[in-house]
C-alpha positions as CSV (number, residue, x, y, z in Angstrom):
1,X,-10.8,6.3,79.8
2,X,-7.5,4.9,81.2
3,X,-6.9,1.2,81.5
4,X,-4.6,-1.0,83.6
5,X,-2.1,-2.6,81.2
6,X,-3.0,-6.0,82.6
7,X,-6.6,-5.7,81.6
8,X,-7.8,-8.6,79.5
9,X,-9.6,-7.7,76.3
10,X,-11.9,-10.0,74.3
11,X,-12.0,-9.8,70.5
12,X,-15.6,-9.3,69.3
13,X,-15.0,-9.5,65.6
14,X,-12.3,-9.5,62.9
15,X,-13.0,-8.1,59.4
16,X,-11.1,-7.2,56.3
17,X,-11.0,-3.5,55.2
18,X,-11.1,-2.8,51.5
19,X,-9.1,-4.6,48.9
20,X,-5.7,-4.5,50.8
21,X,-4.4,-6.6,53.7
22,X,-5.7,-4.4,56.4
23,X,-7.8,-6.0,59.1
24,X,-10.0,-4.3,61.7
25,X,-10.0,-5.9,65.1
26,X,-12.9,-5.0,67.3
27,X,-12.7,-5.4,71.1
28,X,-15.1,-5.3,74.0
29,X,-13.6,-2.4,75.9
30,X,-11.6,-0.2,73.5
31,X,-11.9,1.3,70.1
32,X,-11.3,-0.9,67.0
33,X,-7.7,-1.2,65.8
34,X,-6.5,-1.7,62.3
35,X,-3.6,-4.2,61.9
36,X,-1.9,-6.0,59.0
37,X,-3.1,-9.5,58.0
38,X,0.4,-10.7,58.8
39,X,0.2,-9.6,62.5
40,X,-3.4,-10.9,62.9
41,X,-2.3,-14.3,61.7
42,X,1.0,-14.3,63.6
43,X,-0.7,-13.6,66.9
44,X,-3.8,-15.6,66.1
45,X,-6.2,-12.7,66.7
46,X,-9.6,-14.2,66.1
47,X,-13.2,-13.7,67.3
48,X,-13.6,-14.8,70.9
49,X,-9.9,-14.9,71.7
50,X,-8.5,-12.8,74.6
51,X,-5.4,-10.7,74.9
52,X,-3.9,-8.4,77.6
53,X,-3.8,-4.7,76.9
54,X,0.0,-4.7,77.3
55,X,0.4,-7.4,74.7
56,X,-1.9,-5.5,72.3
57,X,0.2,-2.4,72.8
58,X,3.3,-4.4,71.7
59,X,1.5,-5.6,68.6
60,X,0.5,-2.0,67.8
61,X,4.1,-1.0,68.1
62,X,5.1,-3.8,65.7
63,X,2.4,-2.5,63.3
64,X,3.9,1.0,63.4
65,X,7.4,-0.4,62.8
66,X,6.1,-2.3,59.7
67,X,4.6,0.9,58.3
68,X,7.8,2.7,59.0
69,X,9.8,0.1,57.2
70,X,7.5,0.2,54.2
71,X,8.0,4.0,54.1
72,X,11.7,3.6,54.4
73,X,11.8,1.0,51.5
74,X,9.8,3.4,49.4
75,X,12.4,6.1,49.9
76,X,15.3,3.7,49.2
77,X,13.7,2.6,46.0
78,X,13.9,6.1,44.7
79,X,17.6,6.6,45.7
80,X,20.1,5.7,48.4
81,X,19.8,7.7,51.7
82,X,22.1,8.5,54.6
83,X,20.9,7.6,58.1
84,X,20.3,11.3,58.9
85,X,18.2,11.8,55.7
86,X,16.1,8.7,56.6
87,X,15.6,9.8,60.1
88,X,14.4,13.2,59.0
89,X,11.9,11.8,56.5
90,X,10.5,9.3,59.0
91,X,10.2,12.2,61.6
92,X,8.2,14.2,59.0
93,X,5.7,11.3,58.9
94,X,5.3,11.6,62.7
95,X,6.6,8.1,63.6
96,X,7.6,7.8,67.3
97,X,11.3,8.1,68.1
98,X,11.5,4.5,69.3
99,X,9.8,3.3,66.1
100,X,12.3,5.3,64.0
101,X,15.3,3.9,66.1
102,X,14.1,0.3,65.5
103,X,13.6,0.9,61.8
104,X,17.0,2.4,61.4
105,X,18.5,-0.5,63.3
106,X,16.8,-3.0,61.0
107,X,17.9,-1.1,57.9
108,X,21.5,-1.0,59.0
109,X,21.5,-4.6,60.2
110,X,20.4,-5.8,56.7
111,X,22.7,-3.3,54.9
112,X,19.8,-1.3,53.5
113,X,21.6,1.7,55.1
114,X,25.3,2.0,54.8
115,X,26.5,5.6,55.5
116,X,30.1,5.1,54.4
117,X,29.2,3.5,51.1
118,X,26.5,6.1,50.5
119,X,28.8,9.1,51.2
120,X,31.7,7.6,49.1
121,X,29.4,6.9,46.1
122,X,27.8,10.3,46.4
123,X,31.2,12.1,46.7
124,X,32.5,10.3,43.6
125,X,29.3,11.2,41.7
126,X,29.7,14.8,42.6
127,X,33.3,14.8,41.5
128,X,32.9,12.8,38.3
129,X,29.5,14.0,37.0
130,X,29.3,17.5,38.4
131,X,33.1,18.2,38.6
132,X,32.9,19.6,42.1
133,X,36.1,20.4,44.0
134,X,37.1,19.1,47.4
135,X,35.8,22.0,49.4
136,X,32.3,21.9,47.8
137,X,32.1,18.1,48.2
138,X,33.0,18.4,51.9
139,X,30.1,20.9,52.3
140,X,27.7,18.6,50.5
141,X,28.6,15.6,52.6
142,X,28.3,17.5,55.8
143,X,24.8,18.7,54.8
144,X,23.8,15.0,54.5
145,X,25.1,14.2,58.0
146,X,28.5,12.8,57.3
147,X,30.9,13.0,60.3
148,X,34.2,14.9,59.9
149,X,36.4,11.8,60.1
150,X,34.3,10.1,57.3
151,X,34.4,13.3,55.1
152,X,38.2,13.5,55.5
153,X,38.8,9.8,54.7
154,X,36.5,9.8,51.7
155,X,37.9,13.1,50.3
156,X,41.5,11.9,50.8
157,X,40.7,8.8,48.9
158,X,39.0,10.6,46.0
159,X,41.5,13.5,45.9
160,X,44.5,11.3,46.5
161,X,46.4,13.4,43.9
162,X,44.5,16.5,44.9
163,X,46.0,19.0,42.4
164,X,45.7,16.8,39.4
165,X,42.1,15.8,40.2
166,X,40.9,19.3,40.9
167,X,42.7,20.7,37.8
168,X,40.9,18.1,35.6
169,X,37.5,19.1,37.2
170,X,38.2,22.7,36.5
171,X,39.1,22.0,32.9
172,X,35.8,20.1,32.5
173,X,33.8,22.9,34.0
174,X,35.4,25.4,31.5
175,X,34.5,23.1,28.6
176,X,31.0,22.8,29.8
177,X,30.6,26.5,30.4
178,X,32.5,27.7,27.4
179,X,29.5,29.2,25.6
180,X,28.5,31.2,28.7
181,X,32.1,32.4,29.1
182,X,32.3,33.5,25.4
183,X,29.2,35.6,25.9
184,X,30.9,37.7,28.5
185,X,33.0,40.8,27.6
186,X,36.7,39.8,27.3
187,X,37.6,42.1,30.2
188,X,35.1,40.3,32.5
189,X,35.8,36.7,31.6
190,X,38.5,36.0,34.2
191,X,36.3,37.4,37.0
192,X,33.4,35.2,35.7
193,X,35.6,32.2,35.6
194,X,37.0,32.8,39.1
195,X,33.5,33.1,40.6
196,X,32.2,30.1,38.7
197,X,35.0,27.8,39.8
198,X,34.7,29.0,43.4
199,X,31.1,28.0,43.4
200,X,32.2,24.5,42.3
201,X,34.5,24.3,45.3
202,X,37.8,24.4,43.3
203,X,40.7,25.6,45.4
204,X,42.2,29.0,44.9
205,X,45.6,27.6,43.8
206,X,43.9,25.7,41.0
207,X,41.8,28.6,40.0
208,X,44.8,30.9,39.7
209,X,46.6,28.3,37.7
210,X,43.6,28.1,35.3
211,X,43.5,31.9,35.0
212,X,47.2,32.1,34.3
213,X,46.7,29.6,31.5
214,X,43.6,31.3,30.1
215,X,44.0,33.3,26.9
């Protein structure tokens, strides 16, 4: 059944659902709607009161946005997210595009989402904890939705002295993988080292320098 948005609805009953803060609001002409206690109190939805269908639709949208924010906060409690990652996760939960847009806007406004800080922290973590080279870090940032100008600026900052930084990363990788290298036949060790450092995104110049020094 379709309704004119200006139709006036009468609330027949308001009751709590379960042990949480969900409230079921029953109307005279439409199916019951579950809302949060906060929205019920904010808009004074009580038995006998009346509300237009258009106003109710706005309240339902606010309810969806509250649920989307709760989902977003749950994701952020586990780890920081980029805007693209957050959008993808909210899309998987089937939130409407307008609800996702408003949720992202809220998170950015209150600094819960800060792409530049997220990407810079993530890039430093990859370089310092996983010893990844510049090329591999650029790939990882792009996967998470970083724009080219942000990737360039962050990598220029981290690899300010590019050769020294990548050389140190390569040395740390060799130390970490020394046991695996030693298990290879001596004639195959340099090939193994080359392939391994390439996977970490170390530049060819640094790899060749490492191989020249390798005994």
